[in-house]
C-alpha positions as CSV (number, residue, x, y, z in Angstrom):
1,M,0.0,0.0,0.0
2,A,1.4,3.3,-0.9
3,R,2.1,5.7,2.0
4,H,0.6,9.1,1.7
5,H,2.4,12.1,3.3
6,D,0.7,15.0,4.9
7,L,1.3,18.1,2.7
8,G,2.3,21.5,4.0
9,D,1.0,24.8,3.0
10,E,2.9,24.7,-0.3
11,G,1.9,21.2,-1.2
12,R,5.2,19.6,0.0
13,P,5.5,16.8,2.6
14,K,6.3,17.9,6.1
15,I,9.9,17.2,7.1
16,E,9.0,15.1,10.1
17,E,7.0,12.8,7.8
18,L,9.9,12.5,5.4
19,L,12.3,11.6,8.2
20,G,9.9,9.4,10.1
21,L,10.2,11.5,13.2
22,S,7.7,13.3,15.4
23,A,7.8,17.0,16.1
24,E,9.0,16.3,19.6
25,D,11.9,14.3,18.2
26,L,12.9,17.1,15.9
27,E,12.8,19.6,18.8
28,A,15.0,17.4,20.9
29,I,17.5,17.0,18.1
30,R,17.5,20.8,17.6
31,R,18.4,21.2,21.3
32,G,21.2,18.7,20.9
33,V,19.8,15.7,22.8
34,P,17.8,13.0,20.9
35,R,14.5,12.5,22.6
36,R,14.7,8.8,23.0
37,A,18.2,9.0,24.5
38,E,17.1,11.9,26.7
39,E,14.2,9.8,28.1
40,A,16.4,6.8,28.7
41,S,19.6,8.5,30.0
42,P,19.9,9.8,33.6
43,P,20.6,13.5,34.1
44,S,24.2,14.4,33.3
45,E,26.8,16.0,35.6
46,Q,27.9,18.4,32.8
47,N,26.2,21.7,31.9
48,V,27.9,21.8,28.4
49,L,26.7,19.5,25.7
50,H,29.4,16.9,24.9
51,D,29.9,13.5,23.3
52,R,32.0,10.4,24.0
53,Y,35.0,11.8,22.1
54,D,35.1,14.9,24.3
55,G,34.9,12.7,27.4
56,R,37.7,10.5,26.1
57,L,40.0,13.4,25.4
58,F,39.5,14.9,28.9
59,G,40.0,11.4,30.4
60,E,43.3,11.1,28.6
61,L,44.4,14.5,29.9
62,L,43.3,13.6,33.4
63,E,45.2,10.3,33.4
64,A,48.4,11.7,31.8
65,S,48.7,15.1,33.5
66,R,49.7,15.2,37.1
67,E,48.8,18.9,37.3
68,I,45.1,18.4,36.2
69,R,44.7,15.4,38.4
70,A,46.1,17.1,41.4
71,L,43.8,20.1,40.8
72,A,40.8,17.9,40.5
73,E,41.7,16.1,43.8
74,S,42.7,19.3,45.7
75,E,41.8,19.4,49.3
76,G,38.9,21.8,49.7
77,A,37.7,21.3,46.1
78,P,33.9,21.1,45.8
79,R,32.4,17.7,45.0
80,T,31.2,19.1,41.7
81,F,34.6,20.5,40.8
82,L,35.7,17.6,38.5
83,A,32.5,18.0,36.4
84,L,33.2,21.8,36.3
85,L,36.7,21.1,34.9
86,R,35.1,18.9,32.2
87,D,32.7,21.7,31.4
88,F,35.7,24.1,31.1
89,F,37.4,21.8,28.7
90,C,34.3,21.6,26.5
91,V,34.0,25.4,26.5
92,F,37.5,25.8,25.2
93,Y,37.7,22.8,22.9
94,K,34.4,22.4,21.1
95,A,33.8,24.3,17.9
96,A,30.5,25.6,19.1
97,P,30.0,25.0,22.8
98,A,26.4,25.1,23.9
99,L,24.6,24.6,27.3
100,A,22.6,21.5,27.8
101,P,18.9,21.9,28.7
102,E,18.5,22.5,32.4
103,E,16.2,19.5,32.8
104,N,19.0,17.2,31.5
105,V,21.5,18.2,34.2
106,Q,21.6,17.0,37.8
107,E,20.2,19.5,40.1
108,T,23.3,19.9,42.3
109,H,25.6,20.4,39.3
110,R,23.1,22.7,37.6
111,R,22.8,24.9,40.7
112,R,26.5,25.0,41.6
113,N,28.3,24.9,38.2
114,R,26.0,26.4,35.7
115,P,26.4,30.0,36.8
116,V,30.2,29.7,36.4
117,V,29.9,28.0,33.0
118,E,27.4,30.5,31.7
119,G,29.6,33.3,32.8
120,L,32.7,31.8,31.2
121,L,30.9,31.2,27.9
122,G,29.8,34.9,27.9
123,D,33.1,36.4,28.7
124,E,34.9,38.1,25.8
125,K,38.3,36.9,27.0
126,T,37.0,33.3,26.6
127,D,36.2,34.1,23.0
128,V,39.7,35.4,22.4
129,A,41.3,32.4,24.1
130,R,39.2,30.1,21.9
131,L,41.0,31.4,18.8
132,W,44.0,29.3,20.1
133,T,42.2,26.5,21.9
134,R,39.3,25.5,19.6
135,L,39.6,21.9,18.5
136,D,43.1,21.7,20.0
137,P,43.0,19.4,23.1
138,L,46.5,20.5,24.3
139,A,45.7,24.2,24.4
140,S,42.2,23.5,25.8
141,G,43.7,21.4,28.5
142,L,46.2,24.1,29.5
143,A,43.4,26.7,29.5
144,T,41.2,24.5,31.6
145,L,44.0,24.0,34.1
146,A,44.6,27.8,34.4
147,A,40.9,28.6,34.7
148,G,40.3,25.8,37.2
149,R,43.2,26.9,39.4
150,R,41.9,30.4,39.5
151,V,38.3,29.4,40.3
152,L,39.5,27.0,43.1
153,Q,41.7,29.7,44.5
154,E,38.8,32.2,44.6
155,L,36.5,29.6,46.2
156,T,39.0,28.6,49.0
157,E,39.7,32.3,49.8
158,R,36.0,33.1,50.2
159,D,34.0,32.4,53.3
160,E,30.5,32.1,51.9
161,P,29.5,28.4,51.8
162,E,26.5,29.1,49.6
163,D,28.7,30.0,46.6
164,P,27.4,28.3,43.4
165,T,30.3,25.9,43.3
166,G,30.8,25.5,47.1
167,R,31.1,22.2,48.9
168,A,28.5,22.8,51.5
169,E,25.1,21.2,51.1
170,D,22.0,23.4,51.0
171,P,21.2,24.8,54.4
172,P,18.2,23.1,56.1
173,P,14.9,25.0,56.0
174,P,14.4,27.2,59.0
175,Q,12.3,25.7,61.8
176,E,9.1,27.5,62.7
177,E,9.2,28.6,66.4
178,E,6.5,30.2,68.5
179,P,7.2,33.9,69.1
180,P,8.3,34.7,72.6
181,Q,5.9,36.3,75.0
182,G,5.2,39.9,74.4
183,Q,6.4,39.8,70.8
184,G,3.7,40.0,68.1
185,P,3.8,38.7,64.5
186,A,4.4,42.2,63.3
187,E,7.8,42.2,65.1
188,D,8.7,38.8,63.5
189,A,7.9,39.8,59.9
190,P,10.9,41.0,57.9
191,G,10.8,44.7,57.3
192,E,12.1,46.8,54.5
193,G,15.5,47.0,56.0
194,D,15.8,43.2,56.0
195,E,14.8,43.0,52.4
196,A,17.4,45.6,51.4
197,Q,20.1,43.7,53.4
198,G,19.2,40.5,51.5
199,E,19.4,42.3,48.2
200,R,22.8,43.6,49.1
201,A,24.0,40.1,50.1
202,D,22.8,38.8,46.7
203,D,24.5,41.6,44.9
204,G,27.7,40.9,46.8
205,Q,27.6,37.2,45.8
206,G,26.9,38.1,42.2
207,E,29.9,40.5,42.1
208,D,32.1,37.8,43.6
209,L,31.0,35.3,41.0
210,E,31.5,37.8,38.2
211,R,35.0,38.6,39.5
212,T,35.9,34.9,39.7
213,I,34.7,34.3,36.1
214,R,36.7,37.3,34.8
215,A,39.8,36.1,36.6
216,A,39.4,32.5,35.3
217,A,38.9,33.7,31.7
218,G,41.9,36.0,32.0
219,E,44.1,33.2,33.2
220,A,42.9,30.9,30.4
221,L,43.6,33.5,27.8
222,R,47.2,34.1,29.2
223,E,47.9,30.4,29.2
224,A,46.6,30.0,25.6
225,E,48.7,33.0,24.4
226,D,51.8,31.7,26.3
227,L,51.5,28.3,24.6
228,H,51.1,29.9,21.2
229,G,54.1,32.2,21.8
230,A,56.3,29.3,23.0
231,L,55.4,27.0,20.1
232,S,55.9,29.9,17.6
233,G,59.3,30.6,19.2
234,W,60.4,27.1,18.6
235,G,59.0,27.0,15.1
236,L,56.2,24.6,16.0
237,S,52.5,24.6,15.6
238,P,49.9,22.5,17.5
239,S,49.7,20.1,14.5
240,D,53.5,19.4,14.9
241,L,52.8,17.9,18.3
242,R,49.9,15.6,17.3
243,K,52.3,12.8,16.4
244,T,52.9,12.2,20.1
245,P,50.3,10.8,22.6
246,L,48.2,13.5,24.3
247,G,49.7,13.0,27.7
248,E,53.3,13.3,26.4
249,R,52.2,16.3,24.3
250,F,51.0,18.0,27.4
251,E,54.3,17.5,29.2
252,L,56.3,18.6,26.1
253,A,54.4,21.8,25.9
254,R,54.8,22.5,29.6
255,R,58.6,22.0,29.3
256,L,59.0,24.0,26.1
257,G,57.1,26.9,27.6
258,G,58.6,26.6,31.1
259,R,60.4,29.3,32.9
260,D,63.8,27.5,32.7
261,L,63.7,27.7,28.9
262,R,61.9,31.0,28.5
263,R,65.0,33.0,27.8
264,L,66.2,30.5,25.3
265,T,62.7,30.4,23.7
266,D,62.7,34.2,23.2
267,L,66.3,34.0,21.8
268,I,65.3,31.2,19.3
269,G,62.3,33.3,18.2
270,R,64.5,36.3,17.5
271,M,67.0,34.2,15.6
272,R,64.3,32.5,13.5
273,R,62.9,35.9,12.5
274,L,66.4,37.2,11.6
275,A,67.0,34.1,9.5
276,A,63.7,34.5,7.8
277,A,64.4,38.1,7.0
278,K,67.8,37.2,5.4
279,R,66.1,34.5,3.4
280,R,63.4,36.9,2.1
281,R,66.1,39.3,1.1
282,R,67.9,36.6,-0.9
283,E,64.7,35.6,-2.6
284,E,64.0,39.2,-3.6
285,E,67.4,39.4,-5.1
286,R,66.9,36.2,-7.1
287,R,63.5,37.5,-8.2
288,E,65.2,40.1,-10.4
289,E,66.2,37.5,-13.0
290,V,64.1,37.6,-16.2
291,H,62.7,34.2,-17.1
292,S,60.3,34.8,-20.0
293,V,57.5,37.0,-21.3
294,T,54.0,36.7,-19.8
295,L,50.8,38.7,-19.3
296,G,50.7,40.9,-16.2
297,G,49.6,44.2,-14.7
298,D,52.8,45.4,-12.9
299,P,53.9,48.7,-14.6
300,A,57.6,48.0,-13.6
301,R,57.6,44.8,-15.6
302,V,55.8,45.9,-18.8
303,L,57.8,45.4,-22.0
304,P,59.2,48.7,-23.4
305,A,57.5,48.0,-26.7
306,E,54.1,47.8,-25.0
307,L,54.8,51.1,-23.1
308,A,55.8,52.8,-26.3
309,A,52.8,51.5,-28.3
310,G,50.3,52.4,-25.5
311,L,51.5,55.6,-23.9
312,A,53.3,57.2,-26.8
313,S,50.4,56.6,-29.2
314,R,48.5,59.7,-30.2
315,D,45.4,57.5,-30.5
316,A,43.2,58.1,-27.4
317,V,41.4,54.8,-28.0
318,R,44.7,52.8,-28.0
319,R,45.9,54.6,-24.8
320,R,42.6,53.7,-23.1
321,D,42.9,50.1,-24.3
322,F,46.4,50.0,-22.8
323,Y,45.2,51.2,-19.4
324,R,42.4,48.7,-19.5
325,R,44.7,45.8,-20.2
326,L,47.1,47.0,-17.6
327,V,44.3,47.0,-14.9
328,E,43.1,43.6,-16.1
329,G,46.7,42.1,-16.1
330,G,46.7,41.6,-19.8
331,V,49.8,43.6,-20.8
332,L,53.0,41.8,-22.1
333,S,55.4,41.8,-19.3
334,H,58.7,40.3,-18.2
335,E,58.2,37.2,-16.0
336,L,60.8,37.3,-13.2
337,R,61.4,34.0,-11.6
338,A,63.9,32.9,-8.9
339,E,66.0,30.0,-9.8
340,S,64.6,26.9,-8.0
341,P,67.2,25.6,-5.6
342,S,68.5,22.2,-6.4
343,G,69.3,19.5,-3.9
344,R,72.1,20.5,-1.5
345,G,74.0,18.7,1.2
346,P,73.1,18.8,4.9
347,V,73.6,21.6,7.4
348,V,75.7,20.6,10.4
349,A,76.1,22.8,13.5
350,L,79.0,21.9,15.8
351,I,78.5,23.4,19.2
352,D,81.2,23.6,21.8
353,A,79.6,22.2,25.1
354,S,82.7,22.6,27.3
355,G,82.4,24.0,30.8
356,S,83.3,27.6,29.7
357,M,80.3,27.7,27.3
358,S,77.7,27.4,30.1
359,G,75.0,30.1,30.3
360,E,74.5,32.8,27.7
361,R,77.1,31.4,25.3
362,I,75.6,28.0,24.8
363,E,72.1,29.5,24.7
364,W,73.1,31.8,21.8
365,A,74.8,28.9,20.0
366,V,71.7,26.7,20.4
367,A,69.4,29.5,19.2
368,V,71.6,30.0,16.1
369,A,71.8,26.3,15.4
370,L,68.0,25.8,15.7
371,A,67.3,28.8,13.4
372,L,69.6,27.2,10.8
373,V,67.8,23.9,11.3
374,D,64.4,25.6,10.8
375,E,65.5,27.3,7.6
376,A,67.3,24.2,6.3
377,R,64.5,21.6,6.8
378,S,61.7,23.8,5.4
379,R,60.7,23.3,1.8
380,R,60.2,26.8,0.3
381,R,59.7,28.0,-3.3
382,G,59.5,24.5,-4.6
383,G,63.0,23.5,-3.5
384,P,63.7,20.4,-1.4
385,G,64.5,20.8,2.3
386,R,68.0,20.0,3.6
387,R,68.9,17.5,6.3
388,A,70.2,19.1,9.4
389,S,72.3,17.8,12.3
390,V,73.4,19.4,15.6
391,L,76.5,18.0,17.2
392,F,77.5,18.9,20.8
393,F,81.1,18.2,21.8
394,N,83.6,18.9,24.5
395,S,86.7,16.7,24.5
396,K,84.4,14.1,22.8
397,L,81.1,13.9,21.0
398,V,78.4,14.5,23.6
399,R,75.2,14.3,21.6
400,E,74.0,14.2,18.0
401,V,70.4,15.2,17.0
402,T,69.3,14.9,13.3
403,F,66.4,16.6,11.7
404,E,65.0,15.3,8.4
405,P,63.6,17.7,5.7
406,G,60.2,18.9,6.8
407,E,60.4,17.3,10.2
408,R,59.3,19.2,13.3
409,D,59.6,17.0,16.3
410,A,59.3,18.7,19.7
411,R,61.2,15.9,21.4
412,D,64.3,16.5,19.2
413,L,64.1,20.3,19.8
414,L,63.9,19.7,23.6
415,E,66.8,17.3,23.4
416,V,68.9,20.1,21.8
417,A,67.8,22.7,24.3
418,T,68.6,20.7,27.4
419,V,72.3,19.8,26.7
420,G,74.5,21.0,29.5
421,A,78.1,22.4,29.4
422,S,81.0,20.6,31.0
423,G,84.5,19.3,30.3
424,G,87.4,20.4,28.1
425,T,87.6,21.1,24.4
426,D,88.7,19.1,21.4
427,Y,87.3,19.8,17.9
428,R,88.4,16.5,16.2
429,P,85.6,14.1,17.3
430,A,82.9,16.5,16.2
431,L,84.7,17.5,12.9
432,T,85.3,13.8,12.1
433,R,81.6,13.0,12.6
434,A,80.6,16.1,10.6
435,V,82.7,15.0,7.6
436,E,81.0,11.5,7.8
437,I,77.6,13.2,7.7
438,A,78.7,15.4,4.7
439,G,80.0,12.3,2.9
440,G,76.9,10.2,3.6
441,T,74.6,12.1,1.2
442,R,74.3,12.1,-2.6
443,H,74.2,15.9,-2.6
444,D,77.2,18.1,-2.6
445,G,77.4,21.5,-0.9
446,A,77.1,20.7,2.8
447,D,77.5,23.6,5.2
448,L,79.3,23.1,8.5
449,L,79.2,25.7,11.3
450,L,81.6,25.5,14.3
451,V,80.7,27.6,17.4
452,T,83.2,27.7,20.2
453,D,84.7,30.0,22.8
454,A,88.1,28.4,23.1
455,L,90.8,28.0,20.5
456,F,91.9,24.3,20.2
457,R,95.0,23.9,18.1
458,L,94.4,21.3,15.4
459,P,97.5,19.4,14.3
460,E,98.8,20.3,10.8
461,A,98.3,16.7,9.6
462,Y,94.6,16.8,10.6
463,V,94.1,20.2,8.9
464,E,95.5,18.8,5.7
465,E,93.2,15.8,5.9
466,L,90.3,18.1,6.6
467,E,91.1,20.3,3.5
468,G,91.3,17.1,1.4
469,H,87.8,16.1,2.6
470,K,86.5,19.6,1.7
471,R,87.8,19.3,-1.9
472,R,86.5,15.8,-2.3
473,L,83.0,16.3,-0.8
474,G,82.5,19.9,-1.7
475,F,81.4,21.2,1.7
476,K,82.3,24.5,3.4
477,L,83.2,25.1,7.0
478,Y,82.4,28.4,8.8
479,S,83.4,29.2,12.4
480,V,82.3,31.5,15.2
481,L,84.6,32.4,18.1
482,I,82.8,33.7,21.2
483,G,84.6,36.0,23.6
484,A,87.6,37.0,21.4
485,G,88.5,39.6,18.7
486,R,88.7,38.9,15.0
487,A,92.5,38.8,14.9
488,R,92.7,36.0,17.4
489,A,89.8,34.2,15.8
490,E,91.3,34.2,12.3
491,G,94.7,33.1,13.6
492,E,93.6,29.5,14.3
493,L,90.2,29.0,12.9
494,G,91.1,30.8,9.7
495,R,93.5,28.0,8.8
496,Y,90.6,25.7,7.8
497,S,87.4,27.9,7.7
498,E,86.0,29.7,4.7
499,E,84.9,32.6,7.0
500,V,85.3,33.3,10.6
501,W,83.1,35.6,12.8
502,A,84.2,36.9,16.2
503,A,81.7,37.7,18.9
504,S,83.7,39.4,21.5
505,D,80.6,40.6,23.3
506,L,77.4,38.7,22.7
507,A,75.2,41.5,24.0
508,A,76.6,43.8,21.3
509,D,77.6,41.4,18.5
510,A,74.9,38.7,18.7
511,N,72.5,39.9,16.0
512,G,75.3,41.1,13.7
513,V,77.2,37.8,13.8
514,A,74.0,35.8,13.5
515,G,72.8,37.8,10.5
516,S,76.1,37.2,8.8
517,I,75.8,33.5,9.4
518,F,72.2,33.3,8.1
519,G,73.2,35.4,5.0
520,R,76.0,33.0,4.2
521,I,74.4,29.7,5.0
522,S,71.0,29.2,3.2
């Protein structure tokens, strides 16, 4: 038997008939909770609509992060505090966070947590923080941690047990007592003064709650911005961390943005910007090469014949036609194209990690090395990236970290950043390993950079062997001597280096020397 649909005003079937749903089902779906699931499921502890994936992400963070777990289990935290943290996570993580219907939330959690969640959702600082945290579980977890800490701090410093997220149960209803002798009902009834006092108390609690929410949103925003700044300084984005498990990702982000590495992070960021500026300048210079003729609208590139035919013509129609084609990008013009870089050998940074390099010196060397790594491994303008290695040495090879083209692994960056300085100085182990790296690739043109603060005298036989490797493999060696003048630097390092830079005072010479390095090594 054919099924007949009810028709709407315009003669079309109603949508609920087409979908086989009732109007109540459609309304429940619009609110975000399917009606049948709503009827079967018990009320939720959360005030923000969520799904199993949201819950699993927060569960992974809770299991992997000692900080979030300790916050949730803090002494004096309300019984509803863990559910409040889940709500915070959903506020920062979800693409479009929305409040669950009140009837679908447990009464205790609705009464205590909902005012805080509503306030956080409505705060403009939350909107700004979500620019960094939306759909990023790492940033959302850190924002949740910051906001939760601030809320808990405000709650523990406040004396009112009736706070919306407080631990105390609802106070019992007052017992009716007979008025004492000689006191009439009129004396028992609250007067205008009592009502005004109650309103002032409500206003005071409302102001406290609003202040708590503003503080929590501000802390979350600062945490999100700090994370973005730290990752940017290291040349990372949130997507670069997604290769690692969420718990390990959380710990990596905390370490990369930690106070002990903050000065190094800032220095790396400055060096990366300086290296990028040098690269852009080189690309602009290469862009001046004429490749062919094409159609364009840049007056500086228009062929002289086109200019003469258009501008020098006495025919007004031809001149107007020239201007039209110029605006539309249809004038014969020179096509300027930079030469696509061909495959080149690796970049190897050799960093002196002897005891005298501790502190500012090794931080500067690491920042320069990582800026070179960032430039080398990136594929720009169609050219292939370059393999990059960082070798730390004292009297022996201490550590070797290698970065493949296009690779951005936070664990490798952290490994480079945490090498300490100790021991004496000997260039030979690091130079021998660098030659092996340069010879282990099918591309010629490797660039080696030696950064040291002490002059180690290489035997003449070793220098002759090193020069033979340079001719055979086609690599170049550059050197930086920290804490000495140019004459002293060139005396020893000049024997086997294509160019030597002296940084007698890092505070004064740091950017100049680094700029020269980035200009030479591309």
